[in-house]
N, C-alpha and C positions, 0 to 999 in steps of 0.2 A: 789519739785514735789509732787502732791497729790497722795494718796495711790492708787486711781483707775487707774490713768495714769501709775503708776509704775507697777501694776499688768498687765495692758494691754500690756506694752512694754515687760515684761517678757514672756507673752504668745506669742507675735509676734516673739520673739527670738526662742521660742520652735518650732513654726511653720516653721520658716526659716530652722532650723536645720533638721526638718522632711523632707524637700524637697531638701536639699542641694545636696544629692547624685544624684537625678534625674536631677537637673540642670547641674551638671558636665557631666553626661551621655549624656544629650541632646546636650550640646555644642560640645562635641567630636563627637557624631554621626552625627550631622548636618554638621560639618566641613568635616568629611570623606565622607559623602554623596555628599556634594557639589563638592568635588574633583573628585568623580566618575562621576557625571553628567557633570561637566564642562570640564573634560579632557577625561576620558574613553568613556563615552556615545557619545560625539561629535566625537571622533576618530572612534568609531565603526560605527556610522552613516555614516561618510564619506567613510569608507571602503566598507560598504554595497552598498551605492549609486554608488561608482566607479565600484564595482564588477558587478552589474546589469546594468551598463551603464545607470543610471537613472538621473533624475533631482530632485530638491527640490519639484517641483510641483508633480512629480510622487510619491515621498515619502509621501506627504500629501493627496494622493488619496487612499481611502480605498480599491478600486478595485485593485490598483497596489499592495498594501500590501498583499491582499489575493492571487493574482496571484504569488507572490514571497515568499509564506510561505516556511520556511525551514522545511522539513519533511523527509529528508534522511540523514544518517550519513555521506555519501560522501560529501554532500553539507555543512553540519555543520562543517566538518573537514577543510573546506576552511577558516574558521574564528576562530574556537577553536581548539587548538592543542590537539589531543586525543592520548593517549597511545594505543598500539595494544590491550591491555586488554579492555580498554574503548570502542574502536571501535567495538570489537566483542560483547561486552555487549549490545551496542546500536542495533546491528543487531539482537541479540537474543530477546531483549525486544520488538523490532518492530514487531516480529512475533506474540506476545501475545497482546500487547496493542499499539494502534496507537498513534503517537505523532506528533506534529507540533507546530511551533511558528512563529509569524510574524517577519519581519525584525525589526520593531519598538521594540518589546519586547526583541529580541535578542540583540539589541543595549544597553539595560540596564544591561546586564549580565557582570559578571566578567569572562573574558576568561582564567584567570589563576587559579581560585578557583571554582571548581565545586560544592563546598558546600555553595557557596553564595546563600542567600535565593531566589533571583530572578531565578537563575539557577535551584534550586531544585523544584520550582513550575512548570517549563516548560520542563525540560529535564529528560529523564529516568535515573534511577540508578539501580544498581544490586539488591537493596532491593526489587524491584518490583517482583522478583522471589519468594518471600515468598508466600506460598500457603494458609495462613490463611485468613479469611474474606469471604465475599460472593459477587457475582456479583450484586445481587439485595437485599441488606440488608433491604431495606424499603418495600419489597414485592409490588413494584409498579405494577407489572404485575397482581396482584390480587386486585387492587383498581382502575381499569379502566373500568367503566360501559359502556363506549362508546369509539370509536376510539379517540386517542390523549388525552383522559381525565385521570387525576389522581384525585381521590376524597377521602379525609380522614376525612373531617369535614362536619357538617350538612349544612352550608350555604356558603361554598366557595370551589373552585376547581381550578385545573391547566389544561391548554391546552398546550401540548407539540407539537410545530409546526415544529420543525426541529431537526435533530441530529447533525447539523453542528455548529462548533465554530471556532473562529479565531485562538485560541490556545487550545490545549487539556491538561488541567491542570492535573498534576500527581495525585492529590487527588480527582479527579472527582467522584461523587457518581453515575453518569450515564455512566460510561465508557463502559458499556455493549451496549449502544445505538450508540456508535461512528461508529463501523463497519469499513469497508475499504474505504468508500467513503462518501461524504456529501450527506445527503438525506433530502429533504423537504417533509413534509406530503402532500399527494394528496389532491386535491380540494374536492374529494368525502369524505375523512376522516375529513377534516376541517368542511365541511358542516354538517356531522353527529354529530360532537362535538357541533357545534352551535345549532343544532336542539335539542340535549340533554339538553343544558342549557335553551333553550326556554321552554321546557316541564317540567323543574324542577324549580318550582316557588320560592323555598326557597333560591336559589343561588343568593347572592347579591354581591359577590366579585370574580372576575376572574383574575387569574394570567396567563399571557402568557409567556411561557418559552420554554426550549428545552433540549439540545443544547442551542443555543442563538438566540432568535427571531430577533435580529438586524442584523443577517446574511441575512435575507430576503430582497429583493428589497423593496424600499419604497412603491411601488404600492401594492405588495402582502401583506405586513404587514398592510397597511392601510385597505385593503379589510377585513382582519380578525378583526381588531379593530372596524371598522365601523359596521360589522355585530353584534359583541358583544354589542357595545354601543346602538344599536337599540332595544335591549331586555329590556323592561320596568323595570323588577325587578332587573336588574344588576345595582348596585349603583356605584361601583368603578371598575376600571381596573388597574391592575398592570403589569409591564414588568420587568422580571428578566434578567439582562445582565451583562456580564463581559467585554464587548467591550470597555467601557470607560477606562478600565485598560489595556487591552491587544492590543487594536487597536483603540485609541481615534480618529483617522482620520474618523471613521465611523460616528461620531456625527457631521453631517453637518447641515447647516442652513435649507436646504430643509427638512431633517428628523424632526428637531425640530418644524418647521412650520406646518408640517403634524400632529405631535403628539398633539400639543396644541389645535387642533380642537376637541379633544375628552375627555375633562376634565369631571369629576375628574379622572385624570390619575396619577399614581405614578410609580416610578422606583426604584428598588433595585439593587445595584451593589455589587461587592466583591473585595474590597481591603484587602489584607492580611498582607501587610508590608509597612512601610513608604517609602521604596525605590520605591514603585509603584506610589507614589504621585508626579509625574513629572509635569512640566509646562504644557505639552500637556494633561495629564490626568485631571489635575485640570481645564484647559480651557474647556475640553469636559463636565465636570460636571457642570461648570458654565453656559454653553450654555443650558443644559437641565433645570437647575433651573430657568434660565432667561425666559424660555418658560412656566413657571408656574407649572413645574412638580416637586413636592417634591421628594427628593432622600434620600434613606436609605442605609446603608452599612451592609452586612451580612458577617462578617469575619468568617473564620474557624480556630480554634486552630490547628496549625501544628507544630509538634516537629521540632526544628532546624530552624524554620522560625519566629514564633511569640509567642512561649511559654515563654515569658519574660515580666514582668510587665512594664518595661520602654518602650519596643517596642510597646506594646499595647497602653500605654498612649500616646506616640508620634503619633501613627497612628490615634487614635481617635481624638486627639486635632487637628491634621493636616486635618482630614476629616471635622471637624466643620469649619475650616478656608475656606475650599472649599464649604461650605454650604451643606455638606452631613451629615445626622444625623446617628451616630452609632446606629444601630437598633438591630441586633442580633450578638452574637458570638456563633457559632455552635461548639459543641463538635464533634470531628472527627468521622465519621461513619466507621464501620468495613467493608470496601470495599476491595475486593480481590486485593492484590498487593499494599496496602497502609498502611500496619501495621507500617512502619517506621515513619509515621507521627503521630501516636497515642500518646496522653498524658493521664494521669489519671484525673478523675473528681476532685480529691483532688488538683492536680496541678492547674487546671482551677479555682477552687474556691479560691485558695490563690491569684491568680491574680485579680479576681473580688473583693475580700476583700480589696486588696491594692488600687484599683481604687477609692473605696468609701472614700471620704475625701481628696484624693490626686488630684482629677480633678473635674470639674463641672459635675453636674448630666446629662447634655446634652451629655457628653462624655462617659457615662456609659450605654452600651447596655444590653439587657437581655442575659444571658448565657443559651443556650438551648441545650438539648439533645433530638434528635429524637428517640423516642422509636422504637425498631426493629419491622419489619413486618407491618409498616404503622399505628401504634397505636397513632401517633401524637407527638406533641412537649411537652417536659417536662421542665419547667423553673427550673434552678438550682441556689440556693441562699446560700451565707454564713450564718452560724447560728448566729443570733443576739439575739434571745430570749433565756434566760437562764431558766426561769420558768414563768408560767402564770396560774392564776386562776381567780375567779370572783372578788377577792378583790385587786389584785395587779399584776404587771408584772415586772420582772427583765430582763434587756437587757444589751447588750454590745454596746458601741459606736464604731465608726470607729477606734479609738485608742485603743480599748480593755478595756476601762474604764467601770465599772459596774454602772448602774443607776437603780433606782426603781421608779415606778409610782404607787401610791396607789389610788384606785378608791373611 
């Protein structure tokens, strides 16, 4: 064997050893996840269908999913056995922060383990009684120059069209907007927002969000998109939605056929855990992509859910298989009642540093911290530059090896 081949094989052995632990984790995780999906999720789905006296056709109808949201502890207790203490806690938290989940998302939960990541994202915990944090840490109430508008940047803005969601995530940054009932912005307010965009020539990028804009009927959503698309200086339109994750039944052929009339259109979703990448969720994403709409994922770091390097790698690689590009990982905001989800920046940076070299660049999103009070996004990066001047730069590789480049 020649020397070059020998060195190459030795390096290949090093690289295999580097990823061996992840491969073992992946095999075990996928086996456990498959058991949950193939056994528990199907069982839960059957129980829910029987309880509501529904059919498979009902289950696949997003209107049915909405009508049968689980939003009371008495109904939840029909499926998940709660202790007296847990029951009282749900009643207490419900007075402070609204909660609800779709039958579909409930079917993904572990009924025996309330600390299962899917449960933690959807169901209240006692930790929400913590009084630290703010209801509006981004000061959105001070960055709305017109009804429904949030503007933090020179050439792009947000239209918040509804406070409604299929599921009220426990880490939501806009939980102050949820209120006691679903609310769609009035036609008058939407028109005022569109008029503001028309009169603000520098706006080239409009994000339609909420709440969740896909909660609107197709006709109402199309009316908004059509008005924005008619503005000459608006180059791209984006939609932010979590419904492909929490209620994938909403992604119908009719919806996709409507959306693809208004290109260039983009959609960002929020998968936070590989357990959310079900067949139904992946199929919903593929429908959207097949309509010519590029998809990006905006994960949020959440303690106890995805603050693990292997979980993040599995999620991002799974997203790419579904043709969803990992776009952002957000550092958790300091929202009232969500302190239990917070991680440190250092912890997040360690995960980001691990990803570099252990997965493809396509699977490495930007790690973003939203500056308080609406001051915008700050990208967070591991430190690769050791020292630099006009003559040279010293850097660290993904393995921590030092290299020097002389100019």
